[in-house]
N, C-alpha and C positions, 0 to 999 in steps of 0.2 A: 329668824327661824319661827318664832311664835306667830308672826304675821303670815308667813307662808303656809303654816299648818292651818291657820284659821281660814285662809283663802281656799285651800283645797277642800276643807270641810264644808265651806259654803257652796262651792261648785257641786260637790257630791249631793248636798242637801237639795239643791235646785234640780239636779239631774234626776234624782230618784222619783219625784212625782211625775216628771215627763215620761219616764220609762213605764211607770205604773199606768199612766193614762194611755200610752200607746198599746200596752198589753190589753187594757180594758177594751179599747176599740177593736183590736184583733178578735177578742172573745165575742164582742157584739156582732162583728161581721160574720164570724163562723156560725153564730146562733141564728142570725138573719138568713144565712144561706140554707141552713137546715130547715127553717120555717118555710122558706120559699119552696124547697124541694118537697115538703110535706103539704104544700098548698094552703098553709095556715096564714091568712092575711093579717089577722089580728096580732098573732105572735110575731109575725114579721115586722110590723110597724113598731112594736114595743122595742125591738133592738135597732131597727133601721133609723129611728129618730135621732140617735146619737151620732150618726155617721156622716153628717154633712161636712164636706171638706176632707174626708178620709181618702187616702190614696186610691182605694178601690171603690169609691163612691159611684163611679159609672155602672158598676154591676148592681149596686143597690137600686139605682134609678131604673135600670133595665128590669130587674126582678119586680119592682113595684108596679110598673106598667104591665109587665107580662102577666101578673096575677089577675088583671082585669082587661086584658087585651081585646076580648070579644066585644066589650062595651065601649072601647075607646074610639073617639072620632079620628078620622084620618089626619086632621090638622094636629091633634095632640101627638100622634105617633111620629109624624114628620118633624114636629118641633123637637122631640127628644132625640130623634136621629140626627138632627142638625146640631144639637148640643153635645151629643156624644162624639160626633164628627167621624173619628176613625178609630178602629180597634175591634177586637173580637166581640165586645159587648154590643156595639152598634150592628155588626154583621149578624149576630144571633137574633137581635130584635127584628132586623129587616127580614131574615129568613122566616121567623115565626109569623110575622105579619103577612108575608107573601103566601104562606100556606093557608092562612085564614082567608085572605082575599080570594084565593083560588077555590076554596071550598064554598065560598059565597058567590062564586062566579062573577066577581067584580073585575072583569078582565081589563078594562081600560086602565084602572089604577095599578093592577098587577103588571101590565106591560110597561108602565112608566117607571115602576120601582125595580123590576127584575134586573135590568142591565146594571144597576148599581150594586148588586150583590157581588162580593169579591170572591168568595169560595164556591166551588162547584157543589151542587146538590142534586142528586139524581131525581129525587121526588119533584123538586121545583123545575128541573129541566123538562120533565114530562108534563108538568102543569103548563109550562110555556108552550109546549107543542100542542096541548089541548087548546090553548088560546089561539095558537097559529092556525088551527083548523078553521077558524072563523074568517081569517084574512088571506091565507095562502095555503089552502088545503093540500095542494100537490107537494109543496116543499115539506110541509109538516108530516105528510104520509111517508115521504122518502126517509126523513130523519127517524121516524118511528119504526120503519122497517129495519133500519140499520141497528136499532136498539134491540129488536126482537131476537137477533141471533146471539144469544148469551145463555150459558148454562146456569147462571146465577138467578136467585130470586130477585125480582124487580119490585119497586114500590107500587102500591095500588094505583097511583096516578099514571104509571106506565101501563098497567093492565087495562085501564080504561081506554088508553090509546089503542092497545092491541085489539080490544073488543071492537073498536070502530073500524080498524083495518079489516077484521074478519067480516063485519057487516057489509063493508064496501067491496068485498071480494079481492082484497089486496094481500091475503095470505093463502098460499096454495097448500095442498096436502104435503108437497115436498118441503115447503117451508116449515110446516109443523113437525115433520119427522126430523128435519135438520136440527131443530131446537131440542127435541126430545133426546137426540143423540148427544148433543152438547151437555145437556143436564145429566144424563147418565154417565158420560165420561167424567164429569166433575163430581160424581157421587151424590148428586142432588136428586134422589128418586122422587121426593115430594114435588119438586118443581116439574119433573118429567110427567108426573101424573096430572098435574094441573094443566100443563101444556097439551096433554093428550085430549083434554076436553074440547079442543078446537078442531079435532078431526071430525069429518062428516059422519052422519049415521051410516052404519054398515061398514065403516072402515076403522072402527075403534081399536085402540091398542089393547093388548091383553095385560092390563096393569095389575090384575090380581096375581098373575104368575110372577111378577117382578119381585114381590116380597119373598117368595120361596126361593127364587134364584139367588137373591142376595144372601140367603142363609146357606144354600147348598146348590151351587151351580152345577157341580159334577153330577149330582143326583138327578137334576132336571134333564141334563143331556143324556144320561144313561137310560132314562125311561123312554126316550124317543117319542114322547106323546106330544108331538107338535105338527102343525100344518104349514109346510113350506110353500103352499100355493098362494097364500095371502101375504100382503106386506106386513101385517101385524105379526103373523107367525114367524116370518123370516127375521124381523127386527128383534123379536123375543129371543130367538136362538142366538142371534149375534150378540145380544146383551149378555146371554148366559156364557158365551165363550169369553167375552170381555171380562165378565165378573170372575171367571175361573182364572184368567190371566193375571188378575190382581194378586193372587196368592201363589199360583203355579203356572208360570208361562210355558214351560215345556209340555204340561198336560193340555193346556189350551191349544198349543200348536198341534199336538197329536189329534185333538178333537177337530180342529179346523181343517187339517189336512184331509180328514175323512169326510167332513160335512161340506167344505167349501166348494166342492165340485158341483153342488146342487144350487149354487148361488150365482148371480150375475157377476161379471168381472169387477164392476165398481164396488159391489158389496164385499166381494172376496178381498179386494185390495184394501178396503177400509178396515176390515177386521185384522188383516195381517199388520197393518200400521199400528193398531192398538196393541197387539201381542208384542210387536217389535219394541214399542216404547216401554212397555212394562217389563219386558225382558231386559232391555238395555239398562233400566234403572236398577235391576237386580244383578247386573254384570253377567247375564246369561251368555254362555259361549256361542250360542247359535243366533244371537240377536241380529247380527249383520245378514245372515241368511234369511231371517224373517223379514228384515227391511227390504231385501231384494224382491220380495213378492208383494210388497205394499203398493198402494196406489198413491194418490196425492197426499202429501204430508204437511202438517202444521209446523210452525216454527219450533214448537216444543219438541215434536217428534224429530225434526231435523237436528236440533241441538243434541239430542241423545244419540242420534245416528253418528254425529261427529264425535261425541265422547267415546262411543263404543269403538269407532274406528281408530281413535287415538290409542286406546288400550290395546288394540290389536295391531298397532303400527301399520294400519292400512291407509297410507297417505292419499291415494287416489279417492278413497271413500270419504276421507276428511274433506278434501277439496270439493268433491261433488255435493256433499251435504251443505257446506257453507255457501256454495254458489247458488243453491236452490232456496236459501233463506230469503225472507223479505228484505227490502233495502234497510229498514230500520234495525232488524235483528243482526244482519251481517255486519253492521257497523259497530257492534259491541266490541270492547277491547279484546275480549277472549277470542272472538272469531277472527278479528283482523290479525292477531298474533299467530293463531294456529294456521290460518290460511297462508301467511307468510312462510311459516315453517314447512307447510306442505309444498309450496312453490319452490322453496330451496331444495327440497329433496328431489324434485323433478328437474332441477337444473335451471330454474327460471329465476335467477338471482336478482336481476334488475327489477322484476315485478315484486319480488319479496321485499327488496329495499324500499320501494315506493310505499309499501304498506307500513314497514317498520319505522321509517324516519319520523313521520308525524306522531305515531304512537309513542315513540321514545320520549317525546316531550310531555307526556301525561304522567301525573303523579299517582300511579296505581300499580298493582301487582304486574300487570302485563306491560305497562309502560316501562317499568324497571327491567323486565326480561327483554323487552325490545331493545332498550339501550345497550344491554350486554350482548345481545345477538348481533348488533352492529359493531361490536368491538369496543364500546365505551363502557361507562359505568353510570349508575343512577345516583347522581349527586343531588343533595338538597340545594335549592337555589339560595343565593345570598339574600340576606334580609334587605329588602328594598325600601322599607318604610317602617318607622316606629311612631306610634301615636304619642304625641306630647301631652302635657298636662291640660292644656286648653281643649284639645280634642276629646280627651277622656271625660273632662268635666261636661262638655257639650253632650256627650252620650248619656252621662249620669242625669242630666236634666230632662231627658226625653220621658214624657208621661208613660209611654208603653214599657220602657225598661224599668221605670220606677214601679209600675204595677207588677211586672214580672218579678222584681226583687221582693215585693211584698208577698206575692204568692209563694215564692220559695221559702220565705221566713215562716209562712203558715204550713209548710210541708205539703202544699198543693202543687206538686211538680207539673202535672199535666197542664193545669191552667197557666202556670208560669211559663212553660215552654210555648204555649199557644200565643201568649202576649209577646214573648221575645221574638218568635219567628215572624209574627205579624209586623213588629216594629222595624225589623231589619230587612224586610223583603225587598225594598228598593234601594238599599245602601250601595254606594260605590265601595271600592276596595279600601280606601282610607277610613271611611266610616265603619266598615266591617272590622278593621283592625283596632279601631278605637273602642268599639263595643266589646270586642274580644278582650281587650286589656281591662275594661271596666268589669267584665265578668271574672277575669282572673283575680283581680284585686279583691273581689267579693267572694272568692273561692267557689264560684259556680263553674267548675272546671269543664263540665260537659258543654255549656254554652260557649265558653271561650274556645274550645277545640272546634265545635261545629261551626261557629261563626267565622273563625279564621280559615276553615276549610272551604268557605264559599268564595274566597277571593279569586279573581280571574287573571290578574297580571302582577299585582303587588303581593308577595307572599312572605309570611313569617312562620317558618317551620318550627321555631322554638315555641310558638303559640299552638300550632297544629298538633305538636307532639309534646305537650306539657308533661312534666315528670314530677308531680308532687309526691310527698312522703318518702323521698329518697333516704332520709336519715333512718327511717324504719326499715325500708326495703333492703338497704345494703347489707345489714347484718344477716338477714335471712338468706338472701341469694348468695352471699359469700360463704356462709356456713354450709349451704347445700350445693355449692359450686354450680349454680344455675347461671345461664346467660341473662344478665340484667336487662339487656335490650329486648330479648324475647319476652321476658316476664312483663315488662312495661307494654310491649306490643299487644300482649294478651289482655292485660287489664284495660287498656284503652278501648279494646273491642268489647270487653265484658260490661264495663260500668261507666266508662268515661270519667273514672275517678270520683264518682258520687259515693261517698262512704256509706250512706244509710239507705241506698237504693234497694228495693225489693221487686223482683220480677213477678209476673202473673203466675209463673210456674212454681214460685216459692223460693227461688234462689235469692241470696242476700249478700250485700256488702261489695267491697271493691272487686273481689275475685268471684262473686256470684256463686257462693257455695249453697248446695242443696242441703236440707237438714240431715238426711241420712249420711251424706258424704262428710259433713262437718263432724257428726258424732263419731263416725268411723275413724277419721283422722285424729280427733281428740283422744280417743282410746289408744291409738297407736303412739301418740305423743305422751301419753300418761298425764293428760291435763285433768286432774281430779275435780277442779272447780269450774270446769267448762259448763256453760249453759247457753242455749240457743239465743237468749237475749243479748249475749255478748258478741254475737257473730258479726255485727256491724262495727264493732270496735276495730279501728284501723290495725293496731298491732295484732290482735287476735285473728282477724281475717287474713292478713298477710302471712302469719305464722301457719295457719291451717292450709291456706290456698297454695302457698309455695311448696309445702311438704307434699300435698296431693299431686301437684304438677310434677314434682321430682319423681314421685312414685310412678305415674303413668309414663313419664319419659324413660325411666329405667326398664319398665316392663314392655316397652314398645321400641326396642332396638336403639335406645338413646337417640331417637329421631324426633326433632321438633315438630315436623309436619304431622306425624302420626300422633304425637302427644297432644298437639293442638286440636286435632280432630277428636281425640278421646276426651279431652277436657270439655268439649261442647256436646258431643253426642254419645259418649260412653266408650270405654276401652274395647268392649267386645265388638262394637260396630267398626271402630277404627281398624282393628285387626282383620275383620272380615272383608273390608274393602280392598285389601291388598290383592295382587294377582299371583299367578303361579310362576311368574318370571320377574326379574328386576324391572322397575318402572320409574321413569322420570317422576320426581315428586310433583312437578307442575301438572302432569297428566293425572296422577293420583288425586290431587286437589280438585282439578277440573271435573273429575268423574265421580265425586262424592254424591250419592243419591239425594241427600237432604239439601234443599236450597239454602237454608240458613247456615248449615255447617260448611257447605262449599264456599259461600261468601265469607264466612268467618275465618276459615283457615287461610285463605288468600290474603285477607286484610291483616291478620295477625302477623304473617310472615313479612308482608310489605312494611307494616309498622315497625317490626323488629329491625329491619334494615335502616330505616330512617332514625330510629332511636340509637342504633349502633354508631351512626355517623355523629349524631348530636352528643353522645357521651364520649366521643373520641376513642372508641374501641378500635381494635385492629379491623381494618376495612375488609369486609367480605362481600363478594358479589352475591346477589340474591340466589343465583344458581348454586354457588358454593354453600350458601346457608341452608337451602332446602335439599340439595343433593338428590339421592336416588333412594327409592323405597325397595327394601329387600322383599323377596317372595314370601307369600304366606306360609305359615308353618302348620303342620298337622297337629291335632290335639284340641283341647278345649279352648274356646275363644274367651273364656272368663276365668281369671285366676281365682284360687280359693280365697275366701274372705275379702273379696273385692266388691265395693259398692257400685251401684249403677249398672247401666247396660253396656 
């Protein structure tokens, strides 16, 4: 025994300096990173000098050259790119160098390097088209015109292209107004003003009026101080009606019913399409009638026409809207499912089955519903492959995954995720499952789940639907009589089981609690020693989060779909999205106005079904699990002493 104790002591004595050294290197790396970001080359070198051979040394090498990239010779840059070989650091260096080459108009070297850039970059794509103007002007102009039709701000390198198009007569007045409309539709008035500068003299837009309209559209329309004989005057009025529709679609419809007769058919139909979309997103009862007066519709407008028709149980309108979508949009799982449902209502069972059969093989909300619509059930597939020790060790040796692990250790999650995603981008299914197992063993649960989610033929749903912290979870869900599978489905969507994660909105921990909600629940629970710094503690977070989830569940008809929507968007909104009559929960979920919440609710309920199977719970179909949403009730949409929206 004395010999054993002596050996253990020796091992600990040897390990301690190694750990201290590793921590020192981590500190030096973080200090070098801050010096680089501050542009302090002297301070950078002070810390970087100790990092030769460090796992994240490729970033040190990139930063060292980046600090003096403008003076570096091409051969030096190419040599470092060759040494870095593959990874985000090499890609970032190449992107930085390409932008420098473009600004110096060294187009031959730019053209040689640009195809090797792995990630898309809008600024560099426009620089590439600038270079293309030298060699194939016609093709470059076609590509530049396609980029013109966007309501978003474009990089300066794209604006230079647009200037060339205008100089060469490749942008018509109609093209300019088309982009102004796109910008105003997207709420980007600043972009619209800059685009308006491309209009010829004598046809300028009334951009000064736009500011007042943004503040008080109704007041502008009531004053009737506009000239409908000019394009600029008509577009300004159309913008005012559109702006009014953003807050009051019925008022906008009244205004446009009165004004629209003085506009051309295409203009009239365009504005009705805007009013219909904004009304549909607010569940306005007249939205379908407004759609009936609209002209050509975008995929977004058609999607909301379909959702409005679903809520109204107008199956012919559902089918018409989906059939009018672009090929890509109509192939989304939601629209294949609802088209099949519409076809079934019309007695076209064979056509419906042809849509449902392939959809039923997909592992998502609508794939599960499709399987049940065909009379089957959405079962998790059998585990076809488990990575062995050698495969996991091979994954552990990959430099990209080693760098990712180092970034996670430093709590630089964004950088770690970038390295991880880069490393696995070309993996086959077996490699993906080996990397997922490597992540699980290192308790990087989000990477384990997301990596296992990428498999195409070999699946492991126990990895896709990991269930850590069950020893803590069972006590709370048991005490509160919550469905454990549903709670896990929600946490999987909230945080992917990253205990210390914090969102940009300020939510924290496994169950992504907002500060006000956490304080409110802590008071309800009588936690006298609660502090916000404890919110990422697993036990504390699950205690607070499950209590709040139970609260919204009980105040929302004991319905998991309503409670899931409330957890993400606030109880008041979840209540307000109900209809005046009972509604399929799938229709309620599909017609949630917020994109994030709509996707969230569907995924939470789909997750819950898979977790229920994994946990061996009584098997429920997804339709049984989500059920029917009861009609909205009169009265306040926010209960007394209730946090959030």
